[in-house]
N, C-alpha and C positions, 0 to 999 in steps of 0.2 A: 522722885525728883519732879518738880513741876515743869510743865511744858515751857513756861516763861523762862525759868532758869536755864533749861537745856538750850532754848533758842538763843539766849544771850551768850552762852558758852560756845555754841556752834558758830555764832557770828564772829566771836573773838578769834576762833581758830581760822576761819576763812580770811578775815582781815589780816591776820598775821601771816598766813601762808601765801596770800596773793598780793601782799604789800599794797593794799588799797589805801589811797590817799587822795586828798583834794577832790572828792567826788562832787560833781555838779549835775546831779541827776534831777530831772524835772518831768512832770507829767506832760505829755504831748497829745496832740489830736490830729485828725485828718487822715484820710486814706492815701497812702503813698505806696509806690512799688516796693515789694518786699526784698530784703537782702538775703540771698541764699548763702548759707554757711558752706555750701559746696565750693564757693569761690574762695573760702578761707581755709580750705583743706590743708592739713599739715603733712600730707603724704602725697607722693607722686608716683604713679604706676610707670614701670618701665621694664623691659625684658631683662631677665637675669643675665648678668655678664660673667663669663668665666675668665678669671684672671689667672694665667699660668704662673708657675713659680718663677719663670724668667721675666715676667712683666716688671717694668721699672716702677719705682715709687711714684713717678709722675703719672703713669698710666693708672695706677691704683687711685691716686688722688683725683684724677679726672673722673673716674667711675663714681667715686664718692660724691663728687660735686654734682654729677648728673642726677644722682638719686636723692640729693639733699632737698629738704622741704623748701618750697618757695618762701621768700621773705615778703610778708604783707605789711605795708605801712598802714598806720591808723588813718582812715579816710573820713571819719565822722567827727563832728564837733560836740554834739549833744546826744545824751542817752536819756530815753524816757520810758515810762510805763503808762500805757493807755488801755482803756477798756474797749473791747471790740466784741460784739455779739455775745455778751454775757461772760466773757473771759478776759484775762489780762494778757497783753502782748508787750514785749520789749522792743523798742524802736530806736534805731540809730538815725538821727536827723529826721525823725518823723516816719521812717520807713521800717516796718516790722521785720524782724529777722525770721528766717525759715531754716528748717533742718536741711541736712545734705540731700534728703530725698524730695525736697521742695514743699514740705508741709509747714504751715505756719505754726510757730511756737505759741501755744495757748496754755496759760496757767490758770487754774481755777481761782476765782476771786477769793475763796476761803484761804488760799495760800498766797496772799498778797506779799507776805514777808519773803517768800521764795522769789517772786517776781522782782522785787527790789534788789535782792541779793544777786540775781542773774544780771540785772542792769548794772549793779556795782562792779561785777567782773569786767564788763565792757568799758565802763568809765575808767577803771583802773589801768587799762592798757595805755602804754606810753607811745613812743614813736613807732614801734613795730608790734604787731600782734603776737602775743605769746600764748599759743594754744594750751600749754600746760597750766596756765592761770585761768582757765575757763572750766573748772571741774563741774560746776552746777549746770552750765550750758550743755556740757557733754552728757550729763545724766538725763536732762530733759529731752535731748535729741535721741538718746538711746531708748527712752520710754516711748517716744512718738514713732520713730522709724522702725524700731525692732520689736519691742515687747508688746505691741498691740496685736501682733500676729500670734495666734494660738500655738502654731507649731514651734515657733521660736521660743515662746514662753515655756513650752513643755521641754524643749531641749535644754534650756537654761536651768530649769529646776532639776532635771536629771543630773546636770553637771554639778550643781550646788550640793545635791545630796551626797555625791562622792566626797566632797570636802567634809561632810558630817562624819563619814566613816573613818576618815584619817585626820580628824580635827586635832590641831596642835594643842588646843586647850585641854585635851583629854590625854595627852602624853606627858606624864609626870616623871621626870628623871629623879634618881636617888642621890645624885651627886653632880657637881660640887654643891656645897651648902648654900652658896650665894644664889645658885639657880633654883634650888629647892625652895628657898625663902621667897623668891620672886614668883615662882609658880603658885605657891600657897596664897600669896597676896593677890595675884591677878587672875589666876585660873579658877581656883576653888569657888569664889563667889559667883562666877558666871555659870559654872557647872551646877552648883546648888540651885541657882535661880531657874535654870532650864528644867531641872528635875521637879522642882516645886510648881513652876508655872504651867508645865504641860503634862505632869503626871507620868513621866517616862523615866526609865532607868538608863542614865547616861554612863556608859562604861568608861573607866579610867584605868590606864595601865602604864608601866614603864617600858613596855616592849612594843616597839613600833610595828613589828610584824604580827603582833597579836591584837592590834587595835582594830576593832570592828564593832559597830553598833548593832543592836538587835533590829530585826525586821519591824517589830512593833514601834520602836522609837523612830526609825526612819520613816515609817508610814505616817506617824503623827507629825513629824517635821515637814513632810511633803504636804500634808493637809494644811498646815499653818501657812506655809509659803505660797501655796496655790491660791490662797485667799488674798494675797497682796495685789494691789492695783499696779498698773504698769510702772508708774514713777517709783513707788516703794520697792518694787522688785528690781528696778534698775539700780536704786541706791543700795539695796541689799547685795546684789551681785557684785557691785564695785567694792563694797566693804569686805565681803568674803574673799575676793581675789586679792585685795590689798593686805588684809590681816592674815590670810592663809588659814582662816578659821571660820567655820560655819557658825559656831556659837557666839564668837565675839561679834561677828557681823549682825547676828540676830538680836543680841542684847543691845546693840547700838541703834538699829532701826526701830526697835521696840521701846526706845527711850529709857532703858534700864541702866545704861552707862553713858558717860559723856565721850566726846571724841578724844579727849586727852586720856581718859581711862582705857578706851579701846586701843589707842596708839601704844600705850604702855604695855597692855596685854599682848599686842601683836609683836612687840620687840623684846619679850622676856629674855630670850637667848642672847640677843645683842647687848641688853643691859647687863646681864650676868658677865659677859665677856669684857665689857668696858670697866666693870668694877674690878676685874682682875688685872687687865692689861692697859686700861686707859682708853680714851676716845681717840679715834683716828680722825684728825682734822680734815675738813672738807670731804668727809665720807659719811660717818655716822650722823653728824649734825644735819647734813643735807638730806639724808634718807629720812631722818626723823621729821624734818619740816615737811617733806613731800607726803609722808604717810599721814601726818596730822591734817594737812590740807585736804587730802582725798577723803579721809574719814569724816572730817568736818562737813564736807560737801554732802556726803551720804546722810549724815545726821540731819542736816538742814532740809534736805529734799524729802526726808521721810516724815517730817513734822506735818501732820494734817493730811498726809497722803492716804 
């Protein structure tokens, strides 16, 4: 699949997931104070409160209210992308945004599409900031604040290799037939691609407790992932955690499958259940949209990374 087609499909997923509309993004210039994403945090630290069984509903509600994320109103009018020191920065009213750790968000000029997509996330915000609708911004911050550190990178790769040993794409059930058919449609092509692309023996089984990949296969996967840059590793990490599959995430960031295909593979069991019992309104459809949005962000972030 061409990078152009993949980019267009990823963009479509992000627009659908984030409900981007009426974007008025423009290039801006001028050095202005940076906006720290720390101020837009969606979590607030507070001591753990023990609520006894005799506590009233009002007390429990008060505790929940205290721990609720603060509401942030949209305080900017214009979103822009500007070139600074050989890289691209996203600016709100001319002020470049920074990561929670205070580092300026800098995107390589070769990834200008990514810069504009990040800007699109901010332009799409309405009256209140929705942190869940900033998946690309989150990945960029993760790459800058976390994965530039070698120890953090090593720990993340160790964690991801564990997913390879218990990969859902390698667990092929024998029944019901609807599940078997979906596994064959979505899992088998990904497993075969990994075998051929990396020259490894990917073990497949119907026994969860017997699922384990060889040391040779795990070492090769570690070598491949260790070569990822910070942004691609951030995208891969998020894809694996979302899909619950190392191979699905790898095929996605290596541009072998689209975000839609990755989402379908990640939800094989759910799809099989809905075929038998129907879709649960306001549950399955919402989960599907969220998964597509996150995987679309991972796919976009990995292009050119």
